N, C-alpha and C positions, 0 to 999 in steps of 0.2 A: 504494500500500500504506500509506504514511504517513497519507494522508487517511482511509483506512478505520479505522486505529487511533485517530486523533483523534476521528472520528465515534463510534466505539464507546465511548471514554472519556467523551465529552460525554453520550451517551445514558445511560451508567451513572450519572453524576453527577446527571442530571435525574431519573432514577427514584429515586435515594436522596433527593434533595431533596423530591420529591413524597410519598414515603412517610413523611417526618418523621424518618428515621433519620440520624444523623450518621455519616460514614465512619469505620469502625473502632469505633463506639460502639454503644450499645444504644438501641433505640427505646422501651424502657419508661421513660418519664419519670414523675416524681412530681408534676408539675404541668403545666398546659397550656403548650405552647411559646410563646415570645415571638412577637409579630407577629400573633397571632390577633385577629380582631375580637371584640367582646363575644358575638356569636352563636356564633362558633367556639369560644370558651372555654366557653360553656354546653353546646355539643354535646360537647366534650372531656370535661367533667365528667359529663355524662349517660352517655356511653359508658364512662367509668371506673367509674361506679356500677353499670352493667349487668355489666361484667366482674367487679367485686368481688362482686356478688350471685350471679351464675349461674356464674362461673368457666368460661365457655364463649365461643367466638367466634361461636356461632350461637344466637340467641335469637328467640323468636316472640312475637307480640302479637296480642291479639284486641280487638274493640270491645265496650265494656260500657255501663254505665249512662250516659245522656246523651252517648253517643259517646266516652266516655273510652277512651284507648288503654292497655290493660292488658298490660304485659310480664310474662307469667306462666309461660312454658315455656322450659326450656333445650333447645336442639336444634331439629330440624325437627319441628314439631307439626302434627297434622291434626285434623280435616279441613281442607283448603285453603279451604273456604267460610267457616271461622271464623278461622283463624290466618293472619297475615302474617309472613313471615320478615324479620327486620331485618338489613340489611347495614351493618356498621360502616364508618365513614369513617376513623377513626384506628386504626392498628395499635398495640396495647400501651398504651392510655390507662390511667393509674393516678393515684391521689391525688385523688379527687373532693372538691369542696367541698359537694356535695349529699348528702343522706342520705334513707333511706326512713323516713317518718314512722310513728309508732305508730298514727296515725289511719287507719282504713279510709275509703275514699271512699263516702259514703252519699247523694250527690246534690248538687245545686246547680250553678250554672254561673258562668262568667266573662264572660258576654255572648253575643253572637250567633255569633261565629266560633271563639273559643278552646275547646279541650277539654282535659280533664285528662290528664296522663301519669302512669300508675300502675305500680308494681312489685308484683306479686302482690296486687293489690287495694288497696294502700296509696298514699296521696299521696306524691309526692317533694318533700321540703322544700328550699327554696332558701336558707333561713337557719336558724340554731340555734334561734330562738324559734318556728319553725314558723308564721310569719304570712304567708309567701309560698310558693307552690307552683308546680311545673313545669307549664307548659301548652304546647300546640301549636296554632298557628292552622291552620284548615282553610278553604281557599278553593276553592270548587267549580270555579273557572275555571282552576286550575293545580295541578300536582302539586308539593308541597313538604313539607318537614318543618322548619318554622320554630318554634324554641323560644323561650319567654319565661318570666318568673316573674310570677304574678298573686296577688292577695290570696286570702283564704279564700273558697272557692266558695259557702259559705252566707252570706257577708257578715258573719260574726261577728268581733268583735274577739278578742284573745287570751283574754279571759275571757268566758264565756257571758253573754248578755243577762240583765238583772235578773229578767225574767219566768221564766227557766229555772233560776235559782239556788234552792236549798232555802230555804224561809222559816223564820225563827226566830219562834216564838210567844212573846209576853211575857204574863205573868200580868196580868190586869186587877185594878187595886186600887181 
């Protein structure tokens, strides 16, 4: 009987540890837990941003321009041929360092494998200056959701190229 009680207590502690919740505490943290890898912190921040944006534990995504993954629908969305349901890894992720950019994704790529991760058609910015954006690598040989931050998909610096800036005409003397 004692061994059964010890096993039940051990199992309970293991479940609490895996869920990220502290015994007697809340699992809603304001930042990523200590000990996460850089990939884990990025996933935590992405899920916190999804939770903040949609305020739901069920979010759906569809594939858009250049294969970009567009999280655009709160709840179970259909048709299933268009939408994928996202299953959260972290319970109660909060306090994202990422934000939804004002820029809509209009095309461009990050190379051969990466694709953009969007929220309602907008790029997800990894930094305040919006020079780096959230991407996911797609490898046809494996199923994964590997996140990273890449530069501008159009290859532009923070200011548009000179050829796209308005020209100022000077009077000829």
